N, C-alpha and C positions, 0 to 999 in steps of 0.2 A: 419187533418195533418197526413200523413203516417209516420210510424217509419222508420228511416234510417237503412238499412241493414248493418251489420258489414262486413267489408272487412279488410284483412291483406295483405299488399303489393299488392292490386288489386285482391285478391282472396277471395271468400266467404268461410265460415266455411265448407260447404259441399265439395268444391273443395280442401280445405286443408286436409280434412280427407281422400281423395282419393290419395293424394300424397304419394310416398314412403319416407322413412326416409331420404334418400340421397337428394331427391328433396326438402323436407321440410327444411333441414338444410341450403340449399342455400338461403332460404328466411329469415332465422334468422340472428341475430347479430353475430359477430365473436366469442364471448365467448360461446354462446349457440351452435354455429356450431362446435366449437372445442370439447365441452362436448359430443355432439352426435357422432362426428367422432371417438373419443377415445373409445366409447362404454359405456353402462350403467354399474353401479356397480351391485353386486348381490342383494342388498337391493332394488335398483331402478327397477330391473327386476321383483322382487317379487311384488312390488307395481303395476307395469304395468299388471302383470298377474291377480292380484286381480281386477283391474279396468276392464279388458277385460272379467272377469267372472261375472261382475255386482254385486259384493259383496256390502253389506251395512255396514256401520260403519267401514270404512277403516281408521286405525290409522297408522301414519308413522313418522319416525324420519328423513326421507330424505328431508331435507330442500333445498338441492342443486339439486332437480329434476326439469328439465325444463318442463314447462307446455306445453303439446302437444295438438293438436286439438282433439284427441280422448278422452281427459279428460274433455272436455267442457260439462257442465250440471251435473257433479257429485260433491258430497260433500266429501272432504277428511279432516280428522282431522290431523292437523300438530302439532308436538310437539313444545312447546314454551319454554321449559326449566323446567317447573314445571307441566304443564298440556297440554292437547291436545285441540287446537282451531279449530273449524269447519271452513273450507274454501270452499265456494261455487265457483266452477270454472266457470267463464264467458268467452265469446269469446274474449274480449279485454285483457285477461290475457295471451294469447298464446305468448310464447317466454320469459316470465318472469320465475322466480324461485318460488317454493312453499313457501320458507322461507320469501319472501318479503311480504307475506300477513298474517304472524303470527309474530307480533312484539314481541321481547324478552325483551324490556325495558319498564318499567312503568314510568309514570310521577311522579316526586318527589313532595309530598305535605307535607311540614313541619308543625308540630303542636307546642305545648308548649315545652320549653327547658327541656331536660331530666335530669336524675340523673347524678351528677358530672359536671353539667354545671356551668360556672363562674357566679359570682354575677351580673355582668353587663348584661348578657344575660337574667337573670331572671327579671330584672327591665323593659325590653322592653314591650311595649303594645302588647298583643296578639290579633290580629284581623284577 
């Protein structure tokens, strides 16, 4: 069984890499199209420059950076609020934002009642 080749709006990843930024923006959703049309911020430009120079261990706070086809295959460490989380960019991430893949909230897991808790909460069974 052959692996299905990735396509984005009918174009392969190689075809997407050959498109200009203007042509690519026409394939993206409206929010991403507007972001590209307005131009990248200075920090986003620095991130792109590092990616094009094939640097290793790229760390960024740019959670609002649109994932472009040229980023596919690279690993970018995205800031999560406390630490940097490695994000391996895959073809099906094109058009999303970097911040979508580095979640900022953890699941809440409650344990025993803490100091200052009421008497009633202390009598509950802790399982």
